[in-house]
TIVEXZA-644098 format. One record per atom (N, C-alpha, C): x, y, z; residue in one letter. Coordinates in steps of 0.1 Angstrom, whole numbers, plus 5000, padded with zeros to 4 digits. Layout:
BEGIN
XYZA ...
end
This chain:
BEGIN
616055743837M 616855663829M 616055553824M 615255503832N 614455393828N 613355423817N 612855553818T 611955603810T 612655623796T 613855663794A 614455683782A 614755543775A 614955443783M 615155313778M 613855253772M 612855293780Y 611455233775Y 611255303761Y 611255443761V 611255493748V 612055443737V 613255433739L 614055363729L 613855233724L 613455153734L 612955013731L 611755013722L 610755103725G 609555123717G 609855153702G 610755243701I 611155293688I 611655173681I 612555103686L 613254983680L 612154883675L 611254853685I 610154753682I 609454813671I 609054933670G 608354993659G 609054983646G 610454993646A 611054993633A 611154853628A 611154763638L 611254613634L 609954573629L 608854623634F 607454593628F 607354633615F 607754763613S 607754813599S 608554733588S 609654693592V 610454613583V 609754483579V 609354403590V 608554293588V 607354313578V 606654423582F 605454453573F 605654493560F 606854553557Y 607254583543Y 607454453534Y 608154363540F 608554243532F 607154153532F 606454153540V 605054073540V 604254143529V 604154263529N 603354323519N 603954303504N 605154323503R 605854293490R 605454163485R 605454063492R 605253923488R 603753923483R 602953973492K 601553963488K 601254053475K 601954163472G 601854233460G 602254163447G 603254073450N 603654003438N 602753893435N 602153843445R 601153723442R 599853813436R 599453913442I 598253983435I 598654023421I 599654063417T 600054113405T 599853993394T 600353873398E 600353753392E 598953723387E 597953733399V 596653703397V 595953803388V 596153933390L 595454033381L 595954003367L 597253973364R 597753953350R 596853843343R 596553723349G 595853613345G 594353673342G 593753743351D 592453793350D 592353883337D 593253963335Y 593454063325Y 593454003313Y 594253893311D 594253813297D 592953763294D 592353713305R 590953633303R 589853753300R 589953873305L 589053973302L 589254013286L 590454033283I 590854083270I 590253973260I 590253853262S 589653763253S 588253763253S 587653773264D 586153793264D 585653903259D 586354013260A 585954143254A 585854123238A 586954063234K 587254043220K 585953973213K 585653843221K 584453773217K 583253843216K 582953933229E 581754013229E 581654113218E 582854193214A 582954283203A 582554193190A 582954093188E 582654023175E 581253993176E 580553953187R 579253933186R 578354043183R 578754163191I 578054293189I 578254333175I 579354323168K 579554373155K 578554283145K 578454153148K 577554073139K 576054123140K 575754133154E 574354183156E 574154313150E 574954403152A 574854543145A 574854543129A 575554443124S 575454433111S 574054383106S 573654273113L 572254223109L 571254333110L 571254423121E 570354533123E 570354633114E 571654663110A 571854773097A 571154713085A 571354583082K 570854523069K 569354533071K 568754503083D 567454503085D 566754653082D 567454753088I 566954873087I 567054923074I 568154883067L 568454933053L 567154863043L 566954753047Y 565754673040Y 564354763042Y 564154793054K 562954863058K 562754993050K 563955063052A 564055213045A 563855193031A 564455083023R 564255073010R 562755043007R 562054953016A 560554923011A 559855053014A 560155143025E 559355243026E 559455353015E 560855373011A 561255453000A 560355412985A 560455292983E 559755222971E 558155242974E 557655242986K 556255262988K 555755422986K 556655502992E 556455642990E 556655692974E 557455612967Q 557655642953Q 556455612944Q 555955502949R 554755452941R 553555532944R 553355592957E 552455682960E 552455812953E 553755862954L 554055982945L 553755972930L 554055852925R 553755822911R 552355812907R 551555742919K 550055762917K 549555902917K 549955982926E 549456122927E 549756192914E 551056182909L 551456252898L 550456202885L 550156072884N 549256042875N 547956092876N 547456102889Q 545956172891Q 546156322887Q 547156402891I 547356542887I 547456562871I 548156452865E 548256452851E 546756442845E 545956362850R 544756342845R 543756462847R 543856522860R 543256632860R 543556752851R 544856772850I 545256872840I 544856842825I 544856712822R 544356692808R 542856722807R 542056692819N 540656732819N 540456872819N 541256952825K 541157102826K 541257152811K 542457092806E 542757132793E 541657122783E 540957002784E 539956962774E 538757052776E 538657082791N 537457192793N 537557332788N 538957362789L 539257492783L 539057512768L 539457392762E 539457382748E 537857392744E 537157322751R 535657332748R 535157472750R 535457542762K 534957672764K 535457772754K 536757752749L 537257842738L 536457822727L 536057702723D 535257682711D 533957742714D 533357722727Q 532057802727Q 532157952727Q 533158002734L 533458162732L 533658202716L 534358112709E 534558152696E 533258142687E 532358052691R 530958042685R 530258162689R 530258202703R 529458312707R 529858442700R 531158452699E 531758572693E 531258602679E 531258472672S 530658482658S 529358512658S 528358452669S 527058482668S 526758632671S 527558692681I 527358822685I 527658922675I 528758892667S 529058962656S 528158962643S 527458852642R 526358832633R 525158922638R 524758902651R 523758992656R 523959142656R 525259182658E 525559322657E 525259372643E 525659292632R 525459332619R 523959342615R 523159252621E 521759242620E 521159372626E 521559402638L 521159532646L 521359652638L 522659662633N 522959782626N 522159792614N 521859682608Q 520959682596Q 519659732599Q 518959672612K 517759722615K 517759862621K 518759912627E 518760052630E 518760142618E 519360102608N 519560192595N 517860182590N 517360062590E 515860052585E 515060142593E 515160142607I 514360222617I 514460382614I 515860412613S 516060542610S 515560602597S 515460502588E 514860552576E 513160562576E 512660462583K 511260482587K 510960602595K 511860632605E 511460752614E 511560882603E 512460872596S 512560992587S 511261022577S 510860882573R 509560902566R 508460932574R 508260872586L 507160912594L 507261062598L 508361102602N 508361252604N 507961342593N 508461302580S 507761372569S 506361362567S 505961232571L 504261222570L 503661302580L 504161302592I 503561372603I 503461522601I 504561562595A 504661712592A 503661742582A 503461662571E 502561692560E 501161672566E 500861582575Q 499361572581Q 499261692591Q 500161722598M 500061852606M 499661972598M 500361992586K 500162102579K 498562092574K 498161982569K 496861942564K 495861982577K 496161932588I 495261962600I 494962092603I 496162172602E 496262322605E 495462392595E 495462342583E 494662412571E 493262382574E 492962262577V 491562232579V 490862292593V 491862292604A 491162352616A 491462502618A 492162552610G 492462702609G 493062742621G 493962632629M 494662682641M 496062612638M 497062692645T 498262662645T 498562552655T 499662492655R 500062372664R 500062422679R 500462532681E 500762592695E 499262622699E 498362672692Q 497062712696Q 496362592697Q 496362472690A 495862352693A 496262292707A 497562312709R 498062262723R 497362322734R 497362452732E 496762532744E 495362512746E 494662492733E 493262442736E 492962322743E 493962212740L 493762092744L 494162092761L 495262182763L 495562182777L 494462242787L 493862352779K 492762412787K 491762322790K 491162242781K 490162142782K 490462042793K 491762002792V 492261892801V 492261942816V 492662092817E 492762152830E 491462152835E 490362202828E 489062212833E 488362082837E 488561972830E 488261842834E 488961792846E 490161822847T 490861782858T 490561872871T 490161982871R 489762072882R 488462012886R 487561982878F 486361932883F 486461802889F 487161712884E 487461572890E 488061592903E 488961682903A 489761712916A 488861772927A 488061852923A 487061922932A 486061802937A 485761722929K 484761602934K 485661512942K 486861472940L 487661402948L 487961482961L 488261592961I 488461662974I 487161662983I 486161682978R 484861682986R 484761552991R 484961442983T 484661312988T 485661272999T 486861312997I 487961273008I 487661363020I 487261483019E 486961573031E 485861503038E 484661473032E 483561403038E 483961263044E 484861183039E 485261063044E 486161093056E 487061203056A 487961233065A 487261293078A 485961363076R 485361413087R 484661303094R 483961213086E 483261083091E 484261003099E 485360983093T 486360893099T 486960963113T 487361113111A 487961153122A 486861163134A 485661193131E 484761193143E 484561063149E 484560953141K 484460823146K 485760773155K 486860823149K 487960803157K 488160873169K 487660993170A 487661083180A 486761013191A 485760973189K 484860913198K 485260793203K 485960683194E 486560583200E 487660613209E 488660713207I 489760743216I 489160803229I 488160883229I 487760943241I 486960843249I 486160753243S 485560653250S 486260553256S 487560523248L 488560423252L 489360483266L 489560613265A 490260673276A 489360683287A 488160703286I 487260713298I 486960573305I 487060473296Q 486960333300Q 488260283308Q 489260333304R 490460293308R 490760363323R 490260483323Y 490460553336Y 489260563343Y 488960493354A 487760493360A 487960553374A 487460673376S 487760743390S 486360763396S 486360823408D 485060843415D 484360963409D 483160963409Y 482361093402Y 482561203408Y 482461203423V 482561333429V 483861313440V 484961403437A 485961403446A 485661463460A 486661433469D 486561493482D 486661643481D 485961703491T 486161853491T 486461893505T 486962013506T 487462063519T 486262093529T 486362043541V 485162083550V 485562223557V 484462283557S 484562423563S 483662453576S 483362333581A 482462323594A 483062233602A 483162263616V 483762173626V 482462153637V 482262013638A 481161973647A 481761993661A 480762023671L 481262043685L 480561933692L 481261883704P 480461783711P 479361833719P 479361983722S 478162033728S 478162183726S 477162253730D 477162403728D 478062473738D 478362403749E 479362463760E 480662473753E 481062393744M 482262423739M 482462543731M 481262613726K 481462743721K 482062843729K 481462843742G 482062943750G 483462933754G 483962803755R 485362783757R 486262823745R 485662803734I 486362843721I 486463013721I 485463063725I 485463203725I 486463263735I 486363203749G 487263233758G 486863363766G 487463403776R 487263523783R 487463643775R 486563713773E 486463843766E 486863813750E 486763703746G 487063663732G 488463633730G 489363613740R 490763603737R 491063473731R 490363363733N 490763253725N 490363243710N 489263293707I 488863323693I 489763413686I 490063523692R 490963613686R 492463563685R 492863493694A 494163403692A 494263323680A 493063223678L 492863133670L 492863193655L 492063313653E 491963383642E 493163443638E 493863503646A 495363573643A 496263453640A 496363343645A 497263253642A 497063163629A 495763163626T 495463083613T 495063173602T 494563303604G 494163393595G 492763353589G 492063283596V 490663233593V 489663283601V 488463323596D 487463393604D 486663263610D 486263273624L 485463173629L 484063233631L 483063173625I 481763223627I 480963123636I 480663173648I 479863103658I 478563163659I 477563093654D 476163153654D 475263053662D 473963073658D 473063003666D 472962843661D 473762803651T 473762673647T 474162583656T 473362473662P 473762403674P 474962293669P 475862303679E 476962223679E 477762223666E 478062353660M 478662373647M 479362513648M 480662503643V 481462633640V 481862623626V 481662743619T 481962753607T 483162843604T 484162793593L 485462843592L 485162913578L 485663043576S 485763113566S 486963163561S 487363133549S 488663193545S 488863173530S 489363263522F 489763243508F 490863143505F 491663123515D 492963043514D 492462913519D 492262803510P 492062673514P 493062603522P 494362643522V 495362573531V 495162613545V 494962763546R 494762823561R 493462763566R 492462753558R 491162683564R 491362543568R 492062473560E 492462323566E 493162333579E 494262413580I 495062433591I 494262473604I 493262553602A 492362613613A 491362493616A 490962413607R 490062293608R 490662203616R 491862163614V 492462043620V 493062103634V 493362233634S 493862283649S 492662283658S 491562333653L 490462333661L 489962213667L 490062103657E 489561973663E 490461913673E 491761943671R 492661893681R 492661973694R 492162093694L 492062183707L 490662123713L 489762093706I 488462043711I 488761903718I 489561823710N 489661673717N 490561693729N 491661793729D 492561793741D 491861863752D 491061973750G 490262033762G 490962153766G 492262163763R 492962273768R 492962383758R 492162493760I 492062593750I 492462723756I 493562783754H 494062913757H 495062963747H 495363093746P 496363143737P 497563083734P 498263043745A 499562973743A 499462843737A 498462753741R 498162633735R 497762653721R 497062743718I 496362753704I 497662783694I 498562873699E 499762903690E 500662773688E 500762703699E 501662583699E 500862473690E 499662453690V 498962353682V 499062403667V 498562543664V 498662583651V 499962583644V 501062593650D 502462593645D 502662443642D 502362353650K 502562213647K 501662163636K 500562203635V 499662153625V 500062233611V 500462353611Q 501062403599Q 502162333594Q 503062293604K 504262203597K 503762073591K 502862013597E 502361893593E 501561903580E 500762013578I 500262023566I 501162063555I 502262133557E 503362163547E 503862033542E 504261943553A 504661793548A 503761733539A 502561743543I 501461663536I 501361723522I 501461853521I 501361923507I 502461873498I 503761873504K 504761823497K 504761693494K 504361603501E 504061453498E 502961443488E 501861503488E 500861493478E 501561533464E 502161643464G 502761673452G 503761583445G 504561533454E 505561423449E 504861303446E 503861273453K 503061143449K 502361153435K 501861283432A 501061303419A 502161283407A 503261363410V 504361363399V 504861213395V 505161143409F 505660993408F 504760903402F 503360923404D 502260813398D 502260853385D 502460963378L 502461003364L 503660973357L 504860933364G 506060903359G 506761013352G 506561123358L 507161263353L 508461283361L 509261353355S 510761393361S 510961533357S 511861583364G 512261733361G 511361843366G 510461813374V 509561903378V 510061993390V 510062113390H 510662223400H 510062183412H 510762193424P 510262173436P 509062263441P 509162383435D 508062483440D 506862433432D 506962393420L 505662343414L 505062233420L 506062133427I 505462013432I 504762063444I 505162173452R 504562213464R 503262283460R 503262353450M 501862413445M 500862303441M 501362203434L 500462083432L 499962023444L 500662013454G 500261973467G 499162063473G 499262183472R 498362283476R 496862263470R 496862203458L 495662183451L 494862083456L 495362013466K 494661913474K 493561963482K 493862093486Y 492762173495Y 492062273487Y 492162263475R 491362353465R 490262283458R 489162343457T 488062263451T 487462373440T 486662313430S 486062393421S 484762323418S 483662403421Y 482262333422Y 482262193429Y 483062193441G 483062073449G 483961953444G 484761983433Q 485661893427Q 487061933432Q 487661833437N 489061863443N 489961873429N 490761993431V 491462033419V 492661943416V 493261883426L 494461793424L 493961663419L 492961613423Q 492361503418Q 491861513402Q 491361633400H 490961683387H 492361683379H 493261753383S 494561763374S 495161623372S 495061533382R 495561403379R 494761333368R 493361343369E 492661283359E 492861313346E 492961463344V 493161533332V 494461463326V 495461463334A 496861403330A 496561253324A 495961173332Y 495861043327Y 494861043314Y 493961103313L 493161093302L 493861153289L 494561263291A 495461323280A 496561213276A 497261153287G 498161063282G 497660933273G 496560893278M 495760783271M 495560823257M 494960933255M 494560983242M 495761003234M 496761053239A 498061083232A 498660943228A 498560843236G 499060713233G 498360633220G 496960673220E 496160613210E 496660703197E 497060823198L 497260903185L 498560883182L 499560823190G 500960833187G 501660953188G 501361043197V 502161163200V 502861153214V 503461263218D 504361253230D 503361233243D 503361123249I 502561103261I 503161163274I 504461173276K 504961243286K 504661393287K 504661453275L 504361593273L 502861623277L 501961523271A 500561543274A 500261533289A 500761423295K 500761403310K 501161523317K 502261583314R 502961703323R 502061823320R 501561843309A 500661953307A 499361943313A 498761813313G 497561793322G 497761823335G 498761773341L 498961783356L 499161933359L 499662013350L 499962143354L 498962243348L 497962203342H 496962293335H 496262393344H 496062343357D 495262423366D 496262463378D 497562473377I 498362513387I 498162643392I 497662733382G 497162873388G 496162883399G 495462783400K 494362783410K 494962773424K 496362733425A 496962723437A 497262843444A 497362953435V 497563083441V 496663203436V 495563153429D 494663263423D 494063333434D 493863303445H 493363393456H 494363493461H 495763483457E 496763573460E 497263663450E 496963613437V 497663693426V 496363733417V 496363843412E 495263893402E 495463823389E 494263803383G 494163733370G 493463603370G 493263563357S 492563423357S 493563323359S 493063193363H 493963103367H 494763043357H 494363043344H 495162993333H 496363103329H 495963223332E 497063333329E 498163313341E 497563303352I 498563283363I 499363163362I 498863043357G 499362913356G 500462933344G 500263013335V 501163023324V 502463113330V 502263203337N 503363293343N 504163203354N 503563113360I 504163033370I 504962933362I 504362853354A 505262753346A 506262813337A 506162933331K 507162993326K 508263033334K 507863063345K 508963113357K 509962993360K 509362883360Y 510062763363Y 510562673353Y 510562743341G 511362673328G 510562563321G 509162573322E 508462463315E 508462473300E 508262383292D 508262383278D 507162473271D 507362533260E 506562623253E 505162563251E 505262433248R 503962363246R 503162333257R 503962303269V 503062303281V 502462433283V 503162553282L 502662673284L 501462703277L 501462663263N 500262673254N 499162603258N 499562463264A 498262393268A 497562453281A 498362513289I 497862573302I 496862703297I 497562773287A 496662893282A 495462853273A 495462743267C 494262733259C 493462623262C 493562573274H 492562453280H 491162503282H 490862633281H 489562683281H 489162753268H 489862753259G 489562793246G 489862943243G 490763013252D 491063153249D 492163163240D 492863063239V 494063073229V 494262953220V 494462963207D 494562843197D 495762743202D 495462613202P 496662523205P 497562513193P 498962503196I 499862513187I 500462353185I 499962273192C 500462123192C 499162033195C 499261903191V 498261823194V 498061793209V 499061793216E 499161773231E 498161873238E 498362003232A 497562103240A 496062073237A 495662043225A 494262013222A 493761893230A 494661783233L 494261673240L 494061713256L 494861803261V 494561853274V 493261933276V 492862013266A 491862063266A 490461993265A 490661863257A 489561763256A 489361693270A 490661663275A 490661583289A 490061673299A 490361793299D 489661893309D 488261903308D 487861913296A 486361903294A 485561763299A 486361653295L 485861523300L 485861513316L 486861563321S 486961543336S 485961633343S 485661763337A 484761833344A 483361843340A 483061783329A 481661793324A 480861663324A 481461553331R 480761433333R 479561453343R 478361383342P 477361403351P 477661363364P 477461453374G 477761433389G 479161463392G 480061483383V 481461513388V 481561633396V 480761723395R 480861853401R 479561873409R 479761933421R 478761953429R 478062093429R 476762103431E 476262233431E 474962223442E 474462333445S 473362333455S 472162283449S 471362203457I 469962173451I 469162263445I 469262373453E 468062483445E 468662523432E 469862543431N 470362583417N 470262463407N 470362343411Y 470162233402Y 468862243397Y 467862233408I 466362233403I 465962353395I 466462473399K 466162573392K 466662573376K 467762513374R 468262493361R 467462403354R 467162293358L 466262183352L 464962243349L 464262323358R 462962373357R 463062483345R 464062563344R 464162663335R 464462613321R 465262483320I 465562433307I 464062383302I 463162313311E 461962253306E 461062383301E 461262483310E 460162613306E 460562663292E 462062673289I 462262723276I 461762623266I 461862493267A 461462403257A 460062403255A 459162413265N 457862403266N 457062533260N 457962653260A 457462783253A 457162763239A 457662683232Y 457462663218Y 456162593214Y 455562653205D 454162593200D 454362453193D 453462363196G 453562233190G 454362133201G 454862183211V 455662093221V 454662013229V 454661903229E 453661813237E 454261793252E 455561743252K 456161713266K 457661733264K 458261753276C 459761803277C 460261733288C 461461663287Y 462161603299Y 463561653298Y 463961683310A 465461713312A 466061603320A 467061533313M 467561403317M 469061423319M 469661313326Q 471061293328Q 471561423335Q 471061453346A 471561573354A 471461693346A 470361703338G 470361843329G 471361833319G 472061733314R 472861743302R 472261703291R 471061663291E 470361623278E 468761663279E 468161723269V 466761753269V 466061693258V 465061623261R 464261543251R 462861613250R 462661663239V 461461743235V 460561663225V 459261633231I 458361563221I 457361653216I 457261673201V 456461763195V 455261673189V 454161763187K 452861693181K 453061663166K 452961553161P 453361523148P 452361593138P 451261623142D 450161683133D 450361833130D 450861893142D 451162023143D 452462083137D 453461983139V 454962023136V 455461943126V 456061993115S 456561913104S 458161893107S 458861803100D 460261773102D 461061893100D 460661993090E 461362113088E 461362213101E 460162223108I 459962313119I 460662233131I 460762103131S 461462043142S 462862083142S 463462073131S 464862113129S 465162263134S 464162353131M 464362483136M 464062503151M 463062413157I 462762423171I 464162383178I 464662273174V 465962223181V 466962313183V 467262393170R 468362493169R 467962613178R 466562663179D 466262763186D 466262743200D 465862623206I 466162583218I 467462583223I 468362513216A 469862513219A 470362663221A 469962743212R 470462883212R 470062963224R 468662933228K 468163013239K 468962953252K 468962823253I 469562763266I 471062823268I 471662833256Q 473062893257Q 473263033261Q 472163113257S 472263243260S 471663273273S 470763193280E 470263233292E 470763153304E 471363043301L 471762963313L 473462963315L 473762933327T 475162903331T 475262763334T 476262673328Y 476162533331Y 477562473326Y 478162373332P 479362313328P 479062223317P 480162223309G 480062133297G 479062173286G 478262073281Q 477162103272Q 475962033273Q 474862083267I 473562033268I 473061983256I 472761863254K 472261793243K 470761813241K 470261873230V 468761903228V 468261803218V 467261723220M 466861623211M 465461653208M 464861683197V 463361703193V 462961573187V 462061513192I 461361373187I 460061393181I 459861353168R 458561373162R 458161243157R 457161173163E 456861053160E 455361053153E 455160973144T 453760973138T 453460813140T 452160783146R 451760653146R 450460643139R 450360533132F 449160503125F 448460383132F 447260393138V 446560283146V 445260253138V 445060133139D 443760083134D 443259953141D 442059923142Y 441559813149Y 440959703139Y 441059593140A 440359473134A 439159433142A 437959453137R 436859413146R 436159283140R 
end
C-alpha cells in the first residue's frame, strides 16, 4: 500500500513540474521572440545598406571594365587597320611587278616573233644555197668522173682500199708495240708479285722430316727387342706393319715402311718400350694401340690447325684427316704438310696482288698435294689421286683443275690454278729447301761443270747457288758474241736432257775483253 502511494505521489510531482516548466518556457519564448524581432529589423537595414554599397562598387567596376574593353578594341582596330594598309601596299607592289613583267613578256614575244621571221628568211636562203651547191657538186662530180675515167662508186672503193691498207699497217705496228710493252710489263709485274710473296712469307729452308732410325741406349737392348726366338720383334712388326732392321750398326735400329704414319707409330712405340724397359708381346700390343690413338688425334689436330690458320671453311672432315697425314709424309726431305701450307700462303698472297679469289687460291694450294697422303695405297700419280679425292668430297671444279695442273700436265682454266702451280714451283725449287744425299749433290755439280767445260773456248766454269746457276767464262779471243749465244743454248739443252734436278738451272756465259797497257 505504501509502495502504490509512493508511485502516485511521484506521478503527481512529475506532473506538477511539467506544468511549471511549460509556463516558464512560454515566458522565455516570448522574451526571445521580442529580442529576435529587434535583431531582424536591424539585420534588414544593414543588408540594405550593404546591397547599396555593393551595387555602387559593381557599377564602378563595370564602368572600368567597359573602359578597358573599349580601349583594347580601339587598339586592335588600329593594329588591324595598320596590317590592312601594309597588305594593300604589298598588293600594289605586286600589281606593279606583274605589270612590269607583262611588259617584258610582250617585248620578248615581239623580239621572238621578229627572230622567227629572220630565221625563216635565213632558212630559205640556206635551202636555196644548198640547192645551188648540190647542183654545183653534181656538175663537179661529172667533170671529175670524166677526167678520172672512174665512176663515183669505183672511186669510193679505191679510196676505202687505200685507207684499209694504211690502217692495217698502222694497226700491225700498234699491236706489235702493245705486245712488246705488255710482255715487258707482265714480266716485270710477275717478278714483283713473286718477290713480294716470297718476302712476305718467310719459312725455314728445310722442313722437318720423319725419322726412320731409333737410337738405343746400348747394344744389349737389341736382344731384348728381338726377344726369345724373335717373339718380341715379330709382335712389334705385326702390330705396326713396319719392318725392323737390326744389323751391325751400333746402338741403332732402322724402321722400314712405305706408310709414313705406320713408321711414326712404330718409332714412338719402340722409343716408349725402350724407356719403359718392359718388352713383351702383350705390352707391345698395348703400347702400339695407345700410340696409334695418339697419332690419330695428332693427325686430326694438325689438319684442323692447317685449315684454321689459312682461314678456310667447309673442308670435309676426311680431307682434314688426310691433310694431317701429310705431316708424316716427306718429298726429297721436305715435309709435305709444311709445303702445302707454304704453297697456300704464297698463292693467296699473289692472288691478293692480282685481285682474284684469295680463298680459292689458298684452298687449292692447301689441297694440291692431297694425293700424297694415300699415294702408297692407291695406284696412279699423286695429282690424279688428289683430283679423284677432291672430286669425291665435292670440291670446286677450279680446285680440281689446280690440283691436276700444278705439274704442267693439264692446262689451267683459271688464274688461281696458274698461281698454285707458280707457288708450288717457288716452294719446291728454292735452294736448300729439299734435301738430297751428298753424293748425288756432288755428282750433279761435277756433271754440270763437265758438260760446260766440254765446249771449245771455255776457260772456267763454276756451278753456283746449290747447282741452280752455272757461270761459264769463255776466252774472248777464241769465242765471239754469236758463238757465246750458241754455247749458252747448247749447254742448257744438254743439262736439261742429261740431268734430273728440281726447279730450273740458270746458265750464264760471260765473255769479257780487257785492254791493258802500262805507262813507263
